[in-house]
MARMAR-705863 format. One record per residue (C-alpha): residue in one letter; x, y, z. Coordinates in Angstrom, 1 decimal. Example, Ala and Ser with C-alpha at 12.3 -4.5 7.8 and 13.67 -1.06 7.14 Angstrom:
BEGIN
<drenba A <12.3 -4.5 7.8>>
<drenba S <13.7 -1.1 7.1>>
This chain:
BEGIN
<drenba P <39.5 183.3 82.8>>
<drenba G <41.0 179.8 83.0>>
<drenba Q <43.7 180.8 85.4>>
<drenba V <42.3 179.6 88.8>>
<drenba W <43.9 176.2 88.8>>
<drenba S <47.3 177.7 87.7>>
<drenba L <47.1 180.3 90.4>>
<drenba A <46.1 177.8 93.1>>
<drenba R <49.4 175.9 92.7>>
<drenba R <51.9 178.5 91.4>>
<drenba D <53.1 179.9 94.7>>
<drenba G <52.0 180.9 98.2>>
<drenba A <50.9 184.4 97.1>>
<drenba S <48.8 183.3 94.1>>
<drenba S <47.2 180.5 96.2>>
<drenba L <46.3 183.2 98.8>>
<drenba A <44.7 185.3 96.0>>
<drenba V <42.4 182.3 95.1>>
<drenba Q <41.6 181.7 98.7>>
<drenba R <40.5 185.4 99.1>>
<drenba A <38.3 185.0 96.0>>
<drenba I <36.6 182.0 97.5>>
<drenba A <36.0 184.0 100.7>>
<drenba V <34.4 186.7 98.7>>
<drenba L <32.2 184.1 97.0>>
<drenba A <31.2 182.7 100.4>>
<drenba R <30.1 186.1 101.6>>
<drenba V <28.0 186.7 98.5>>
<drenba L <26.4 183.3 98.9>>
<drenba R <25.4 184.2 102.4>>
<drenba D <23.9 187.6 101.4>>
<drenba P <20.3 187.3 100.3>>
<drenba I <20.3 190.7 98.6>>
<drenba A <23.6 190.1 96.7>>
<drenba G <21.9 190.0 93.4>>
<drenba P <20.0 187.6 91.1>>
<drenba S <20.6 184.0 92.0>>
<drenba W <21.6 183.2 88.4>>
<drenba R <24.5 185.6 88.6>>
<drenba V <25.7 184.2 91.9>>
<drenba Q <25.6 180.7 90.4>>
<drenba F <27.4 181.9 87.3>>
<drenba D <30.2 183.4 89.5>>
<drenba A <30.5 180.3 91.6>>
<drenba E <30.8 178.0 88.6>>
<drenba A <33.3 180.4 86.9>>
<drenba L <35.6 180.1 90.0>>
<drenba L <35.0 176.5 91.3>>
<drenba G <34.5 174.9 87.9>>
<drenba Q <38.2 175.5 87.1>>
<drenba L <39.1 173.3 90.1>>
<drenba R <37.0 170.3 89.1>>
<drenba G <39.1 167.4 88.0>>
<drenba H <42.1 168.6 89.9>>
<drenba I <41.2 167.8 93.5>>
<drenba L <43.5 164.8 94.0>>
<drenba E <46.4 166.8 92.7>>
<drenba A <45.4 169.8 94.7>>
<drenba V <45.1 168.2 98.1>>
<drenba Q <48.7 166.9 98.0>>
<drenba H <50.1 170.2 96.6>>
<drenba P <51.9 172.5 99.2>>
<drenba H <50.0 175.6 97.9>>
<drenba A <46.8 174.3 96.3>>
<drenba N <45.8 172.2 99.3>>
<drenba H <45.1 175.5 101.1>>
<drenba V <42.6 176.4 98.4>>
<drenba V <40.7 173.2 99.0>>
<drenba K <40.8 173.8 102.7>>
<drenba Q <39.3 177.3 102.2>>
<drenba M <36.5 175.9 100.0>>
<drenba L <35.6 173.3 102.6>>
<drenba D <35.8 175.8 105.5>>
<drenba V <33.6 178.6 104.1>>
<drenba L <31.4 177.3 101.3>>
<drenba P <28.0 175.6 101.6>>
<drenba S <28.1 171.8 101.3>>
<drenba E <26.3 171.8 97.9>>
<drenba Y <29.2 173.8 96.4>>
<drenba V <32.0 171.5 97.6>>
<drenba A <30.4 168.1 97.1>>
<drenba F <32.6 167.6 94.0>>
<drenba V <35.6 167.6 96.3>>
<drenba A <34.1 164.5 98.1>>
<drenba E <33.3 162.9 94.8>>
<drenba E <36.9 163.2 93.5>>
<drenba L <38.3 161.9 96.8>>
<drenba L <36.2 158.7 96.7>>
<drenba G <38.5 155.7 96.2>>
<drenba S <41.5 157.7 97.6>>
<drenba A <40.1 158.6 101.0>>
<drenba V <42.4 156.3 103.0>>
<drenba W <45.5 157.4 101.1>>
<drenba A <44.5 161.1 101.6>>
<drenba S <44.0 160.5 105.3>>
<drenba R <47.6 159.4 105.6>>
<drenba H <49.0 162.3 103.6>>
<drenba K <50.5 165.3 105.5>>
<drenba F <48.6 167.8 103.3>>
<drenba A <45.6 165.8 101.9>>
<drenba C <44.4 164.8 105.4>>
<drenba R <43.4 168.4 105.9>>
<drenba A <40.7 168.1 103.2>>
<drenba V <39.4 164.8 104.5>>
<drenba L <38.9 165.9 108.1>>
<drenba R <37.1 169.1 106.8>>
<drenba L <34.6 166.9 104.9>>
<drenba V <33.4 165.6 108.3>>
<drenba Q <31.7 168.9 109.0>>
<drenba H <29.7 168.4 105.7>>
<drenba S <28.7 164.8 106.4>>
<drenba A <25.6 165.9 108.3>>
<drenba A <24.3 168.0 105.4>>
<drenba G <21.2 166.9 103.5>>
<drenba G <20.9 165.8 99.9>>
<drenba W <23.6 164.5 97.6>>
<drenba A <26.2 166.8 99.1>>
<drenba G <26.0 165.3 102.6>>
<drenba A <25.7 161.8 101.1>>
<drenba S <28.9 162.3 99.1>>
<drenba A <30.8 163.5 102.3>>
<drenba R <29.4 160.5 104.3>>
<drenba E <30.6 158.2 101.6>>
<drenba V <34.1 159.5 101.9>>
<drenba I <34.0 159.2 105.7>>
<drenba S <32.6 155.6 105.4>>
<drenba E <35.6 154.7 103.2>>
<drenba V <38.0 156.2 105.8>>
<drenba L <36.3 154.2 108.6>>
<drenba Q <37.0 150.9 106.8>>
<drenba D <40.6 151.4 107.8>>
<drenba A <40.0 153.3 111.1>>
<drenba D <41.8 150.7 113.1>>
<drenba E <45.0 151.4 111.2>>
<drenba L <44.5 155.1 110.7>>
<drenba C <44.2 155.7 114.4>>
<drenba R <47.8 154.6 114.6>>
<drenba D <49.0 156.8 111.8>>
<drenba E <50.8 160.1 112.2>>
<drenba F <48.3 162.1 110.1>>
<drenba G <45.4 159.7 110.0>>
<drenba K <44.8 160.1 113.7>>
<drenba F <43.7 163.7 113.1>>
<drenba V <41.1 162.6 110.6>>
<drenba V <39.9 159.9 113.1>>
<drenba E <39.8 162.5 115.9>>
<drenba E <37.6 164.8 113.8>>
<drenba I <35.2 162.0 113.1>>
<drenba M <35.1 161.1 116.8>>
<drenba E <34.4 164.7 117.7>>
<drenba R <32.1 166.0 115.0>>
<drenba G <31.0 163.1 112.8>>
<drenba V <27.5 161.7 112.5>>
<drenba P <26.5 159.3 115.4>>
<drenba E <27.1 156.1 113.4>>
<drenba H <30.5 157.2 112.3>>
<drenba R <31.5 158.2 115.8>>
<drenba R <30.4 154.8 117.1>>
<drenba L <32.6 153.1 114.5>>
<drenba V <35.6 155.1 115.7>>
<drenba L <35.1 153.7 119.2>>
<drenba V <34.7 150.2 117.8>>
<drenba A <38.1 150.6 116.1>>
<drenba L <39.8 152.0 119.2>>
<drenba R <38.5 149.2 121.4>>
<drenba A <39.4 146.4 118.9>>
<drenba R <43.0 146.7 120.2>>
<drenba L <42.4 148.9 123.2>>
<drenba V <45.4 148.1 125.4>>
<drenba Q <47.8 148.1 122.4>>
<drenba N <46.3 151.4 121.2>>
<drenba A <46.7 152.9 124.7>>
<drenba R <50.4 152.2 124.5>>
<drenba H <50.8 153.5 120.9>>
<drenba E <52.4 156.8 120.0>>
<drenba H <49.5 158.1 118.0>>
<drenba A <46.4 156.0 119.0>>
<drenba S <47.0 156.8 122.7>>
<drenba F <46.2 160.4 121.8>>
<drenba L <42.7 159.3 120.7>>
<drenba I <42.2 157.1 123.8>>
<drenba Q <42.9 160.2 125.9>>
<drenba R <40.4 162.3 123.9>>
<drenba A <37.7 159.7 124.5>>
<drenba L <38.5 159.3 128.2>>
<drenba R <38.3 163.1 128.6>>
<drenba G <34.8 163.1 127.2>>
<drenba G <35.5 163.5 123.5>>
<drenba G <32.4 164.0 121.3>>
<drenba S <31.7 160.3 120.8>>
<drenba C <32.3 159.2 124.3>>
<drenba Q <29.1 159.0 126.2>>
<drenba E <29.1 158.0 129.9>>
<drenba D <28.6 154.3 129.1>>
<drenba D <31.4 154.4 126.5>>
<drenba Y <33.7 156.0 128.9>>
<drenba S <32.9 153.5 131.7>>
<drenba E <33.4 150.5 129.5>>
<drenba M <36.7 151.7 128.1>>
<drenba A <38.0 152.6 131.5>>
<drenba E <36.9 149.2 132.9>>
<drenba E <38.7 147.4 130.2>>
<drenba L <41.9 149.3 130.7>>
<drenba L <41.8 148.8 134.5>>
<drenba A <40.6 145.1 134.3>>
<drenba C <43.8 143.7 135.8>>
<drenba C <47.1 144.8 137.4>>
<drenba D <49.2 143.4 134.6>>
<drenba T <47.5 145.7 132.1>>
<drenba V <47.7 148.8 134.3>>
<drenba Q <51.4 148.1 135.0>>
<drenba S <52.2 147.6 131.3>>
<drenba L <50.6 151.0 130.7>>
<drenba A <52.7 152.5 133.5>>
<drenba R <55.9 151.2 132.0>>
<drenba N <55.1 152.7 128.6>>
<drenba Q <55.7 156.4 127.8>>
<drenba F <52.4 156.8 126.0>>
<drenba G <50.4 154.5 128.3>>
<drenba R <51.4 156.7 131.3>>
<drenba Y <49.4 159.6 129.8>>
<drenba V <46.3 157.4 129.5>>
<drenba L <46.7 156.3 133.1>>
<drenba R <47.2 159.9 134.2>>
<drenba D <43.8 160.8 132.7>>
<drenba L <42.2 157.9 134.4>>
<drenba S <43.8 158.8 137.7>>
<drenba R <42.3 162.3 137.4>>
<drenba S <38.8 160.8 137.4>>
<drenba S <37.2 160.5 140.8>>
<drenba A <35.7 157.2 139.7>>
<drenba H <39.0 155.6 139.0>>
<drenba A <41.7 157.4 140.9>>
<drenba R <41.7 155.0 143.9>>
<drenba Q <41.8 151.9 141.7>>
<drenba V <44.7 153.2 139.7>>
<drenba R <46.6 154.2 142.8>>
<drenba E <46.2 150.7 144.4>>
<drenba M <47.3 148.9 141.2>>
<drenba L <50.4 151.1 140.8>>
<drenba T <51.6 151.0 144.4>>
<drenba P <53.9 148.0 143.8>>
<drenba L <55.6 150.0 141.0>>
<drenba A <56.1 153.2 143.0>>
<drenba G <59.9 152.7 143.3>>
<drenba E <60.3 151.9 139.6>>
<drenba L <58.2 154.8 138.5>>
<drenba Q <60.2 157.3 140.6>>
<drenba C <63.2 156.5 138.4>>
<drenba S <61.7 158.4 135.4>>
<drenba K <60.5 161.9 134.9>>
<drenba Q <57.1 160.9 133.5>>
<drenba G <56.8 158.2 136.2>>
<drenba K <57.3 160.8 138.9>>
<drenba K <54.6 163.0 137.4>>
<drenba L <52.2 160.1 137.3>>
<drenba M <52.9 159.3 140.9>>
<drenba M <52.4 162.9 141.9>>
<drenba D <49.0 162.8 140.2>>
<drenba L <48.1 159.8 142.3>>
<drenba M <49.1 161.5 145.6>>
């Protein structure tokens, strides 16, 4: 008794032991004949109650963050709502953290839940989206934004697109944000046909924009995806023809030109 938090952060082996205990709890919660509901609730509180008040520390800890991940992966939303509550006010910071971002992106799957549990998760995601235009350009934040774009509730997915399109050309040339532009152009969860068409049209609006992407190592990947679309391949090819000689001088440029042939 009282050792769960200590074990969660002591070392890798003790953290794994707690993760296994959480997996057992999850199986019991899914089993309608596991026993009286009061006993299941007692066991859940005995285990999870020892982690309450420690979430902010846990999500940035090299061992304890895996315990939070396990909770969010296998437990019903009503049992992990306290994780969202403790992350409120720190969601943007957590999205930028190499360990803590794992917990934030896993809250996305709980944001569609009903009741107070889903509302708590949606509140965290809404907080993240207030800085989506910056997080999409962050090394770890981009994974949180991607998860929202792929699996978030419709309103949250729409806000990701708004953030990406606010600086679309700059994002298409950015080391991290270009990854999200590619996901959208490939038919990512948030990108309906109209969204795709509007984004593609803006990127292909003029030769200067297309050529600036072709001269950028990350922009070239975006152009490659556009060139693989039957709707845009010819337009990309025509705009890049004047740069054919220049592009042949680099490895990625050669690959792009091969895609256009």
